[in-house]
ROSE-4610 file (N, C-alpha, C; in Angstrom, 1 decimal, always signed):
// ROSE-4610
residu = [M/M/M/R/R/R/I/I/I/L/L/L/R/R/R/A/A/A/A/A/A/D/D/D/R/R/R/R/R/R/A/A/A/T/T/T/R/R/R/W/W/W/K/K/K/N/N/N/G/G/G/G/G/G/G/G/G/V/V/V/T/T/T/R/R/R/E/E/E/V/V/V/A/A/A/A/A/A/W/W/W/P/P/P/P/P/P/D/D/D/A/A/A/G/G/G/V/V/V/G/G/G/A/A/A/F/F/F/E/E/E/W/W/W/R/R/R/L/L/L/S/S/S/L/L/L/A/A/A/E/E/E/I/I/I/T/T/T/R/R/R/D/D/D/G/G/G/P/P/P/F/F/F/S/S/S/T/T/T/F/F/F/H/H/H/G/G/G/V/V/V/D/D/D/R/R/R/S/S/S/L/L/L/T/T/T/V/V/V/V/V/V/E/E/E/G/G/G/E/E/E/A/A/A/L/L/L/A/A/A/L/L/L/D/D/D/V/V/V/D/D/D/G/G/G/E/E/E/R/R/R/H/H/H/C/C/C/L/L/L/G/G/G/A/A/A/R/R/R/A/A/A/R/R/R/L/L/L/A/A/A/F/F/F/P/P/P/G/G/G/E/E/E/A/A/A/A/A/A/V/V/V/A/A/A/A/A/A/R/R/R/L/L/L/R/R/R/A/A/A/G/G/G/L/L/L/V/V/V/R/R/R/D/D/D/F/F/F/N/N/N/V/V/V/M/M/M/V/V/V/R/R/R/R/R/R/D/D/D/A/A/A/W/W/W/R/R/R/A/A/A/C/C/C/V/V/V/A/A/A/D/D/D/L/L/L/S/S/S/G/G/G/G/G/G/P/P/P/V/V/V/H/H/H/A/A/A/A/A/A/C/C/C/G/G/G/G/G/G/P/P/P/A/A/A/F/F/F/L/L/L/L/L/L/A/A/A/L/L/L/C/C/C/P/P/P/G/G/G/R/R/R/V/V/V/A/A/A/F/F/F/E/E/E/G/G/G/A/A/A/E/E/E/H/H/H/R/R/R/L/L/L/E/E/E/R/R/R/L/L/L/D/D/D/V/V/V/A/A/A/H/H/H/L/L/L/S/S/S/A/A/A/G/G/G/E/E/E/T/T/T/A/A/A/T/T/T/L/L/L/M/M/M/L/L/L/D/D/D/G/G/G/A/A/A/H/H/H/S/S/S/A/A/A/V/V/V/L/L/L/V/V/V/A/A/A/L/L/L/E/E/E/P/P/P/V/V/V/L/L/L/A/A/A/R/R/R/P/P/P/D/D/D/G/G/G/A/A/A/R/R/R/P/P/P/A/A/A/P/P/P/A/A/A/F/F/F/A/A/A/P/P/P/R/R/R/S/S/S/S/S/S/E/E/E/R/R/R/R/R/R/D/D/D/A/A/A/R/R/R/T/T/T/H/H/H]
num = [1/1/1/2/2/2/3/3/3/4/4/4/5/5/5/6/6/6/7/7/7/8/8/8/9/9/9/10/10/10/11/11/11/12/12/12/13/13/13/14/14/14/15/15/15/16/16/16/17/17/17/18/18/18/19/19/19/20/20/20/21/21/21/22/22/22/23/23/23/24/24/24/25/25/25/26/26/26/27/27/27/28/28/28/29/29/29/30/30/30/31/31/31/32/32/32/33/33/33/34/34/34/35/35/35/36/36/36/37/37/37/38/38/38/39/39/39/40/40/40/41/41/41/42/42/42/43/43/43/44/44/44/45/45/45/46/46/46/47/47/47/48/48/48/49/49/49/50/50/50/51/51/51/52/52/52/53/53/53/54/54/54/55/55/55/56/56/56/57/57/57/58/58/58/59/59/59/60/60/60/61/61/61/62/62/62/63/63/63/64/64/64/65/65/65/66/66/66/67/67/67/68/68/68/69/69/69/70/70/70/71/71/71/72/72/72/73/73/73/74/74/74/75/75/75/76/76/76/77/77/77/78/78/78/79/79/79/80/80/80/81/81/81/82/82/82/83/83/83/84/84/84/85/85/85/86/86/86/87/87/87/88/88/88/89/89/89/90/90/90/91/91/91/92/92/92/93/93/93/94/94/94/95/95/95/96/96/96/97/97/97/98/98/98/99/99/99/100/100/100/101/101/101/102/102/102/103/103/103/104/104/104/105/105/105/106/106/106/107/107/107/108/108/108/109/109/109/110/110/110/111/111/111/112/112/112/113/113/113/114/114/114/115/115/115/116/116/116/117/117/117/118/118/118/119/119/119/120/120/120/121/121/121/122/122/122/123/123/123/124/124/124/125/125/125/126/126/126/127/127/127/128/128/128/129/129/129/130/130/130/131/131/131/132/132/132/133/133/133/134/134/134/135/135/135/136/136/136/137/137/137/138/138/138/139/139/139/140/140/140/141/141/141/142/142/142/143/143/143/144/144/144/145/145/145/146/146/146/147/147/147/148/148/148/149/149/149/150/150/150/151/151/151/152/152/152/153/153/153/154/154/154/155/155/155/156/156/156/157/157/157/158/158/158/159/159/159/160/160/160/161/161/161/162/162/162/163/163/163/164/164/164/165/165/165/166/166/166/167/167/167/168/168/168/169/169/169/170/170/170/171/171/171/172/172/172/173/173/173/174/174/174/175/175/175/176/176/176/177/177/177/178/178/178/179/179/179/180/180/180/181/181/181/182/182/182/183/183/183/184/184/184/185/185/185/186/186/186/187/187/187/188/188/188/189/189/189/190/190/190/191/191/191/192/192/192/193/193/193/194/194/194/195/195/195/196/196/196/197/197/197/198/198/198/199/199/199/200/200/200/201/201/201/202/202/202/203/203/203/204/204/204/205/205/205/206/206/206/207/207/207/208/208/208/209/209/209/210/210/210/211/211/211/212/212/212]
x = [+5.5/+5.8/+5.3/+4.8/+4.4/+5.1/+5.4/+5.9/+4.8/+4.6/+3.5/+4.2/+4.1/+4.8/+4.2/+5.1/+4.6/+3.9/+4.4/+3.9/+2.4/+2.0/+0.6/-0.4/+0.0/-1.0/-1.7/-3.0/-3.9/-4.1/-4.3/-4.4/-5.8/-6.0/-7.3/-7.1/-7.7/-7.6/-8.4/-7.9/-8.6/-9.8/-10.8/-12.0/-11.7/-10.7/-10.4/-9.3/-8.9/-7.9/-6.5/-6.2/-4.9/-3.9/-4.3/-3.3/-3.9/-3.1/-3.4/-3.0/-3.8/-3.4/-3.4/-2.3/-2.2/-2.2/-3.2/-3.3/-2.2/-1.5/-0.6/-1.2/-1.9/-2.6/-3.6/-4.6/-5.6/-6.2/-6.8/-7.6/-8.9/-10.0/-10.1/-9.8/-9.4/-9.0/-10.2/-9.9/-10.8/-11.8/-11.5/-12.4/-12.4/-13.6/-13.7/-13.0/-12.9/-12.2/-12.8/-14.0/-14.6/-14.7/-14.2/-14.4/-13.2/-12.0/-10.7/-10.4/-9.7/-9.1/-7.7/-7.0/-5.7/-5.5/-4.7/-4.5/-3.2/-2.5/-1.2/-1.3/-0.8/-0.9/+0.2/+0.5/+1.4/+0.6/+0.9/+0.2/+1.1/+0.7/+1.4/+0.6/+1.2/+0.5/+1.0/+0.1/+0.5/+0.1/-0.7/-1.0/-1.5/-1.5/-1.9/-3.4/-3.7/-5.1/-5.3/-6.6/-6.9/-6.8/-6.6/-6.7/-8.1/-8.6/-9.8/-9.6/-10.7/-10.7/-11.2/-10.6/-10.9/-11.1/-12.3/-12.6/-12.2/-11.6/-11.2/-9.9/-9.2/-8.1/-6.8/-5.7/-4.4/-3.6/-2.8/-2.1/-0.6/+0.2/+1.6/+1.9/+2.6/+3.0/+4.5/+5.1/+6.5/+6.8/+7.6/+7.9/+9.0/+8.6/+9.6/+10.1/+9.5/+10.1/+9.6/+10.5/+10.3/+11.0/+11.2/+12.1/+11.4/+10.2/+9.6/+8.1/+7.5/+6.1/+5.8/+4.9/+4.4/+3.0/+2.8/+1.5/+1.0/-0.2/-0.8/-1.8/-1.5/-2.3/-3.0/-4.3/-5.1/-4.4/-3.9/-3.3/-1.9/-1.2/+0.2/+0.9/+1.9/+2.7/+3.8/+4.0/+5.1/+5.7/+7.0/+7.8/+8.6/+8.2/+8.8/+9.7/+10.9/+11.9/+11.9/+12.8/+12.9/+13.1/+12.3/+12.4/+11.9/+11.3/+10.7/+9.4/+9.0/+7.8/+7.0/+5.7/+4.8/+3.6/+3.3/+2.1/+1.1/-0.2/-1.3/-2.6/-3.6/-4.9/-5.7/-6.5/-7.2/-8.3/-8.7/-9.8/-9.3/-7.9/-7.4/-7.7/-7.8/-7.9/-6.5/-6.2/-4.9/-4.9/-4.0/-3.8/-2.4/-2.2/-0.8/-0.4/+0.9/+1.4/+2.7/+2.8/+4.0/+5.0/+6.3/+7.3/+8.2/+8.3/+9.3/+8.8/+7.5/+7.0/+6.4/+6.1/+5.4/+6.1/+5.3/+5.8/+5.0/+5.8/+5.2/+5.4/+4.3/+4.4/+3.8/+4.3/+3.8/+2.9/+1.7/+0.7/+0.4/+0.3/-0.2/-1.4/-2.5/-3.7/-4.2/-4.5/-5.0/-6.2/-7.2/-8.3/-7.7/-7.7/-6.9/-7.5/-8.8/-9.3/-9.1/-8.4/-8.2/-6.8/-6.0/-4.6/-3.7/-2.4/-1.4/-0.2/+0.6/+1.6/+2.9/+4.0/+5.3/+5.8/+6.2/+6.8/+8.2/+9.1/+10.5/+11.4/+12.5/+13.5/+14.3/+14.7/+15.5/+16.5/+17.8/+18.8/+19.2/+18.6/+18.8/+18.9/+19.0/+19.1/+17.8/+17.8/+16.6/+15.4/+14.2/+12.9/+12.0/+11.4/+10.4/+9.1/+8.0/+6.7/+6.2/+5.7/+5.3/+4.1/+3.9/+2.8/+1.4/+1.2/-0.1/-0.5/+0.4/+0.1/+1.1/+0.9/+1.8/+2.8/+3.8/+4.8/+5.0/+5.4/+5.6/+6.9/+7.6/+8.9/+8.7/+8.8/+8.7/+10.1/+10.6/+11.9/+12.0/+12.9/+13.2/+14.3/+14.9/+15.9/+15.9/+16.4/+16.4/+17.2/+16.8/+17.4/+16.9/+17.1/+16.6/+16.1/+15.2/+14.7/+14.8/+15.4/+15.6/+14.5/+13.9/+12.8/+12.8/+13.0/+13.0/+13.9/+15.1/+16.1/+16.1/+15.2/+15.1/+15.2/+15.8/+16.0/+15.0/+14.4/+13.4/+13.9/+13.9/+14.3/+13.2/+13.6/+12.8/+13.2/+12.2/+12.5/+12.0/+12.3/+12.0/+10.4/+10.0/+8.6/+7.9/+8.5/+7.9/+7.8/+6.9/+6.7/+6.8/+7.5/+7.5/+6.5/+5.6/+4.5/+4.8/+5.1/+5.3/+4.1/+3.6/+2.5/+3.0/+2.1/+2.4/+3.3/+4.4/+5.4/+6.4/+6.4/+7.4/+8.6/+9.8/+11.0/+11.7/+12.2/+13.0/+14.2/+15.1/+16.3/+16.3/+16.5/+16.5/+17.9/+18.2/+19.5/+19.3/+19.8/+19.6/+20.8/+20.6/+21.7/+22.3/+21.6/+22.1/+22.1/+22.4/+22.5/+21.1/+20.1/+18.8/+18.2/+17.4/+16.9/+15.5/+14.9/+13.5/+12.6/+11.3/+10.4/+9.8/+9.9/+9.3/+8.0/+6.9/+5.6/+5.3/+5.2/+4.8/+3.5/+2.5/+1.2/+0.9/+0.2/-0.3/-1.6/-2.5/-3.8/-3.8/-4.7/-4.9/-5.7/-5.2/-5.9/-7.0/-8.2/-9.2/-8.9/-9.2/-9.0/-10.3/-10.3/-11.6/-12.1/-11.2/-11.7/-12.2/-12.2/-12.7/-11.8/-10.6/-9.7/-9.3/-9.1/-8.7/-7.3/-7.1/-5.8/-4.7/-3.5/-2.4/-2.4/-1.7/-1.6/-1.2/-1.8/-1.6/-0.2/+0.5/+1.8/+2.9/+3.7/+4.8/+5.8/+6.5/+7.4/+8.7/+8.9/+10.2/+10.5/+12.6/+13.3/+13.6/-6.4/-6.7/-8.0/-8.3/-9.7/-10.4/-10.5/-11.1/-12.2/-12.1/-13.2/-13.4/-14.2/-14.5/-13.2/-13.1/-11.8/-11.9/-11.3/-11.3/-10.0/-9.9/-8.6/-7.7/-6.5/-5.5/-5.8]
y = [+8.0/+9.2/+9.2/+10.4/+10.5/+11.7/+11.7/+12.8/+13.4/+14.7/+15.5/+16.3/+15.9/+16.5/+17.8/+18.8/+20.1/+19.9/+19.0/+18.9/+18.4/+17.8/+17.2/+18.2/+19.4/+20.4/+21.1/+21.3/+22.1/+23.5/+24.4/+25.8/+26.2/+27.1/+27.8/+29.3/+29.9/+31.3/+32.1/+33.2/+34.0/+34.7/+34.9/+35.6/+37.0/+37.7/+39.1/+39.1/+38.0/+37.9/+38.2/+38.4/+38.8/+37.7/+36.5/+35.4/+34.0/+33.1/+31.6/+30.9/+30.0/+29.2/+27.7/+27.0/+25.6/+24.9/+24.1/+23.5/+22.4/+22.3/+21.3/+20.1/+20.5/+19.5/+20.2/+19.5/+20.1/+18.9/+19.3/+18.4/+19.1/+18.3/+17.0/+17.1/+15.9/+15.9/+16.4/+17.2/+17.8/+18.7/+19.2/+20.2/+21.5/+22.1/+23.4/+24.5/+25.6/+26.8/+27.1/+26.9/+27.3/+26.2/+25.0/+23.8/+23.1/+23.7/+23.0/+23.2/+22.3/+22.5/+23.1/+22.6/+23.2/+23.1/+24.0/+24.0/+24.6/+23.9/+24.4/+24.6/+25.7/+26.0/+26.9/+26.9/+27.8/+28.7/+30.0/+31.0/+31.9/+32.3/+33.3/+34.5/+35.6/+36.9/+37.7/+38.0/+38.6/+40.1/+40.6/+42.0/+42.4/+43.7/+44.3/+43.9/+43.7/+43.5/+42.9/+42.8/+42.3/+40.8/+40.3/+38.9/+38.6/+37.4/+37.0/+37.0/+37.1/+36.9/+35.5/+35.0/+33.7/+33.8/+33.9/+34.0/+32.8/+32.9/+31.8/+31.1/+31.7/+31.1/+31.9/+31.3/+31.9/+31.5/+32.5/+32.3/+32.6/+31.9/+32.2/+32.2/+33.3/+33.4/+33.5/+32.7/+32.8/+33.1/+34.1/+34.4/+33.4/+32.6/+31.6/+31.9/+32.9/+33.4/+34.8/+35.6/+37.0/+37.8/+39.1/+39.9/+40.9/+41.3/+42.4/+42.3/+42.1/+42.0/+42.9/+43.8/+44.6/+44.2/+43.8/+43.5/+44.5/+45.1/+46.0/+45.1/+45.0/+44.2/+45.1/+45.2/+46.2/+47.5/+48.0/+49.3/+49.4/+48.4/+48.4/+47.7/+48.4/+47.8/+47.0/+45.8/+44.9/+44.6/+44.9/+44.8/+43.4/+42.5/+41.2/+41.0/+40.6/+40.2/+38.7/+38.3/+36.8/+36.1/+35.0/+34.1/+34.7/+35.9/+36.5/+35.8/+35.9/+35.2/+36.2/+36.1/+36.9/+36.0/+36.1/+35.5/+36.5/+36.2/+37.2/+36.5/+37.2/+36.5/+36.6/+35.5/+35.5/+36.5/+37.1/+38.1/+39.5/+39.6/+40.9/+41.3/+42.7/+43.2/+43.3/+42.5/+42.4/+42.8/+43.6/+43.9/+43.7/+43.2/+42.9/+44.0/+44.4/+45.4/+44.8/+44.6/+44.0/+45.2/+44.9/+45.9/+45.6/+44.3/+43.9/+42.7/+42.7/+41.6/+40.5/+39.4/+38.3/+37.8/+37.4/+36.8/+35.4/+34.4/+33.1/+33.0/+32.6/+32.4/+31.1/+30.7/+29.4/+29.8/+29.3/+29.6/+28.5/+28.7/+27.7/+28.4/+27.7/+28.2/+27.2/+27.5/+26.6/+27.2/+26.4/+26.8/+26.9/+28.1/+28.3/+27.6/+27.2/+26.5/+25.0/+24.5/+23.1/+22.7/+23.6/+23.3/+24.4/+24.1/+25.1/+24.6/+25.5/+25.2/+25.9/+25.2/+25.8/+25.8/+27.0/+27.1/+27.7/+26.9/+27.3/+26.9/+27.5/+27.2/+26.0/+25.1/+24.0/+23.8/+23.6/+23.4/+21.9/+21.1/+19.6/+18.9/+17.6/+16.8/+16.1/+15.4/+14.6/+15.5/+15.0/+15.7/+14.6/+15.0/+14.1/+14.7/+14.0/+14.5/+14.0/+15.0/+14.6/+13.7/+13.0/+12.0/+12.6/+13.9/+14.5/+14.9/+15.1/+15.6/+15.4/+15.8/+15.6/+16.7/+16.5/+17.5/+17.5/+18.7/+18.8/+19.5/+19.1/+19.7/+20.2/+21.5/+22.1/+22.4/+21.7/+21.8/+23.1/+24.0/+25.2/+25.0/+23.9/+23.5/+22.0/+21.4/+19.9/+19.3/+18.1/+17.3/+15.9/+15.3/+14.0/+13.9/+13.0/+12.7/+11.2/+10.8/+9.4/+9.0/+7.8/+7.3/+5.8/+5.2/+3.7/+3.0/+3.5/+2.9/+3.2/+4.0/+4.4/+5.9/+6.3/+7.7/+8.1/+9.3/+9.8/+11.1/+11.3/+12.6/+13.6/+14.8/+16.0/+17.0/+17.4/+18.6/+19.8/+21.0/+22.2/+22.3/+22.7/+22.9/+21.6/+20.4/+19.2/+19.2/+18.4/+18.4/+17.0/+16.7/+15.5/+15.6/+14.7/+14.6/+13.5/+13.8/+12.8/+12.7/+11.5/+11.3/+11.3/+11.5/+11.6/+10.4/+10.7/+9.7/+9.3/+9.7/+9.3/+10.2/+9.7/+10.5/+10.2/+11.3/+11.2/+12.1/+12.0/+12.8/+13.6/+14.9/+15.7/+16.0/+15.9/+16.2/+17.1/+18.4/+19.3/+19.5/+19.7/+19.8/+21.2/+22.2/+23.6/+24.3/+25.6/+26.4/+26.7/+26.7/+27.1/+26.1/+26.5/+25.6/+25.1/+24.4/+24.0/+24.7/+24.6/+25.2/+24.0/+23.9/+22.9/+23.4/+22.6/+22.9/+21.7/+22.0/+20.9/+21.3/+20.4/+20.7/+19.8/+20.4/+19.6/+20.1/+19.2/+19.6/+20.4/+21.4/+22.1/+21.3/+21.1/+20.4/+21.3/+20.7/+21.5/+21.8/+23.0/+23.5/+23.5/+23.0/+22.9/+24.3/+25.3/+26.6/+27.4/+26.8/+27.5/+28.6/+28.8/+29.8/+29.7/+30.8/+30.8/+30.2/+29.3/+28.7/+29.7/+29.4/+30.2/+30.5/+31.5/+31.8/+30.6/+30.4/+29.1/+29.0/+30.1/+30.0/+30.3/+29.3/+29.5/+30.5/+31.4/+32.4/+31.9/+30.7/+30.1/+30.6/+30.8/+31.1/+29.7/+24.6/+23.6/+24.0/+24.2/+24.6/+23.5/+23.8/+22.8/+23.5/+23.8/+24.3/+25.8/+26.3/+27.8/+28.6/+29.4/+30.1/+31.5/+31.7/+33.0/+33.7/+35.0/+35.6/+34.9/+35.3/+34.6/+34.6]
z = [-38.6/-39.3/-40.7/-41.1/-42.5/-43.1/-44.4/-45.1/-46.0/-45.7/-46.4/-47.5/-48.7/-49.8/-50.3/-50.5/-51.0/-52.3/-53.2/-54.5/-54.5/-53.4/-53.3/-52.8/-52.4/-51.8/-53.0/-52.7/-53.6/-53.1/-54.0/-53.7/-53.5/-52.5/-52.3/-52.5/-53.4/-53.6/-52.6/-52.1/-51.2/-51.9/-51.1/-51.7/-52.2/-51.5/-51.9/-53.0/-53.4/-54.5/-54.2/-52.9/-52.4/-52.2/-52.4/-52.2/-52.4/-52.0/-52.1/-50.9/-50.4/-49.2/-49.7/-49.1/-49.3/-48.0/-47.7/-46.4/-46.2/-45.1/-44.8/-44.1/-43.0/-42.1/-41.3/-40.8/-39.9/-39.1/-38.0/-37.1/-36.7/-36.9/-37.5/-39.0/-39.6/-41.0/-41.8/-42.8/-43.7/-43.1/-41.9/-41.2/-42.1/-42.1/-42.8/-42.1/-42.7/-42.1/-40.7/-40.5/-39.2/-38.2/-38.6/-37.7/-37.2/-37.6/-37.2/-35.7/-35.1/-33.8/-33.9/-34.9/-35.3/-36.8/-37.3/-38.8/-39.1/-40.0/-40.5/-42.0/-42.5/-43.9/-44.4/-45.7/-46.3/-47.2/-47.2/-48.0/-48.8/-50.0/-50.8/-50.8/-50.3/-50.3/-51.5/-52.4/-53.6/-53.7/-52.8/-52.8/-51.4/-51.1/-49.8/-49.6/-48.3/-48.0/-46.6/-46.1/-44.8/-44.7/-43.5/-43.2/-42.6/-42.7/-42.1/-40.6/-39.8/-38.4/-38.0/-36.9/-36.4/-34.9/-34.5/-33.0/-32.3/-31.1/-30.3/-30.7/-31.7/-32.3/-32.0/-31.7/-31.7/-32.9/-33.4/-34.7/-34.5/-35.4/-35.5/-37.0/-37.4/-38.8/-39.0/-39.8/-40.1/-41.5/-41.8/-43.2/-43.7/-44.7/-45.2/-46.6/-47.3/-48.6/-48.8/-49.3/-49.4/-48.4/-48.7/-47.8/-46.9/-47.2/-46.4/-46.3/-45.1/-44.9/-43.7/-43.9/-42.8/-42.4/-41.1/-40.6/-39.6/-39.9/-39.0/-38.2/-36.9/-36.0/-35.0/-35.1/-34.2/-34.1/-35.3/-35.4/-35.1/-34.7/-34.4/-35.5/-36.1/-37.2/-36.8/-37.4/-37.2/-38.6/-38.7/-39.9/-39.8/-40.7/-40.7/-41.9/-41.6/-42.7/-42.9/-43.7/-44.0/-42.7/-42.5/-41.3/-40.0/-40.1/-38.9/-38.6/-37.3/-36.8/-35.9/-36.0/-35.2/-34.7/-33.4/-32.9/-32.6/-32.9/-32.6/-32.5/-31.8/-31.7/-33.0/-33.2/-34.4/-34.5/-33.4/-33.4/-33.8/-33.9/-34.2/-35.6/-35.8/-37.2/-37.7/-38.8/-39.4/-40.9/-41.3/-42.7/-43.1/-44.3/-44.8/-45.8/-45.7/-46.6/-47.2/-48.5/-49.1/-49.4/-49.1/-49.3/-50.5/-50.8/-51.9/-52.6/-53.1/-53.8/-53.0/-53.7/-53.1/-51.8/-50.8/-49.6/-49.4/-49.0/-48.6/-47.1/-46.5/-45.0/-44.6/-43.4/-42.8/-41.6/-41.6/-40.6/-39.7/-38.4/-37.4/-36.7/-36.7/-36.0/-35.0/-33.8/-32.8/-32.0/-31.7/-30.8/-29.4/-28.9/-27.6/-26.4/-26.5/-25.4/-25.5/-26.6/-26.8/-27.0/-27.6/-28.0/-27.7/-27.5/-27.5/-28.4/-28.9/-29.8/-29.5/-29.8/-29.7/-31.1/-31.6/-33.0/-32.8/-33.4/-33.2/-34.4/-34.6/-35.6/-35.2/-36.1/-35.8/-36.9/-36.6/-37.6/-37.8/-37.1/-37.2/-35.9/-35.9/-34.7/-34.4/-33.2/-32.9/-32.6/-32.9/-32.7/-32.0/-30.9/-30.3/-30.2/-30.6/-30.4/-29.0/-28.2/-26.9/-26.9/-25.8/-25.7/-26.0/-25.8/-25.9/-27.3/-28.2/-29.5/-30.5/-31.8/-32.9/-33.0/-33.8/-34.1/-35.7/-36.2/-37.6/-37.9/-38.9/-39.3/-40.7/-40.9/-42.3/-42.7/-43.8/-44.3/-45.2/-44.9/-45.6/-46.6/-46.7/-47.7/-47.8/-48.8/-48.9/-47.8/-47.4/-46.3/-46.2/-45.1/-44.8/-43.4/-43.2/-41.8/-41.6/-40.5/-40.2/-39.2/-39.4/-38.6/-38.6/-37.4/-37.3/-38.3/-38.4/-39.2/-40.6/-41.1/-42.5/-42.7/-43.8/-44.1/-45.2/-45.1/-46.0/-46.5/-47.8/-48.4/-48.2/-47.9/-47.8/-48.8/-49.6/-50.5/-49.8/-50.4/-49.8/-49.6/-48.4/-48.0/-47.9/-47.9/-47.5/-45.9/-45.4/-43.9/-43.4/-42.4/-41.7/-40.5/-40.5/-39.4/-38.5/-37.2/-36.2/-35.3/-35.2/-34.2/-32.8/-31.9/-30.4/-30.0/-29.4/-28.9/-29.8/-31.1/-32.1/-32.0/-32.4/-32.4/-33.8/-34.4/-35.6/-35.5/-36.5/-36.5/-37.9/-37.8/-39.0/-39.4/-40.7/-41.3/-42.5/-42.5/-43.5/-44.4/-45.7/-46.7/-46.7/-46.3/-46.4/-45.1/-45.1/-43.9/-43.3/-44.1/-43.6/-42.7/-41.8/-40.8/-41.2/-40.3/-40.5/-39.5/-39.6/-38.6/-37.9/-36.6/-35.8/-35.2/-35.3/-34.6/-33.7/-32.4/-31.5/-30.9/-31.0/-30.5/-29.3/-28.3/-27.1/-26.7/-26.2/-25.8/-24.5/-24.4/-23.2/-22.2/-21.0/-20.0/-19.3/-19.2/-18.6/-17.1/-16.7/-15.3/-14.6/-13.4/-12.6/-12.2/-12.1/-11.8/-12.9/-14.1/-15.3/-15.8/-15.3/-15.8/-17.2/-17.9/-19.3/-19.4/-20.4/-20.6/-20.9/-20.7/-21.1/-22.6/-23.0/-24.5/-25.2/-26.4/-27.1/-27.7/-27.9/-28.5/-27.5/-27.3/-26.4/-27.0/-26.2/-26.7/-27.1/-27.4/-27.9/-29.3/-28.7/-29.9/-30.5/-53.0/-53.2/-53.7/-54.6/-54.6/-53.7/-52.5/-51.6/-50.8/-49.6/-48.8/-49.0/-48.1/-48.1/-48.2/-49.2/-49.5/-48.9/-47.7/-47.1/-47.4/-46.9/-46.9/-45.9/-45.8/-45.0/-43.5]
């Protein structure tokens, strides 16, 4: 297990000036925006504007700070309050509308022909990363995570990264929960059929800086 500290993340400003992204983790490591197989990031949306498109990618967005975000996805409006979550295809035309100031959101993106993800809320307890892929725990309040007999402190927006097959126990100090992301590879099908949707329906000045 590794702890990915919020304080260590570097910001990448969007080309349209509408926000900032801080990458949490990606595969392959240090993959550019167009080359990742999966990518987790936190973003601050500071003004209305469009998102970038990502062909072949499925996305999940969770509001972790702020009270009101409207997303127009291919012409359909979705109003998201605090802790709300929305999954949508990366090819969709998406525009954000702020209703009550800055919004911070947690984003998970996966290549749908290679990975699928389950994104869910977690209030504490044991967490197991399946044998096929890693799991990530985003702390929305301070807490601790126990792993192999040792406890590790988590500050708000720190992430615990479990490798495939690892198990840890999450203990939170407040009423807010964490966000769990479990990733698993998509098995190739001999008939060539399209994989199932990548997101299960469960309840830095660094590289190329795109919009969200």
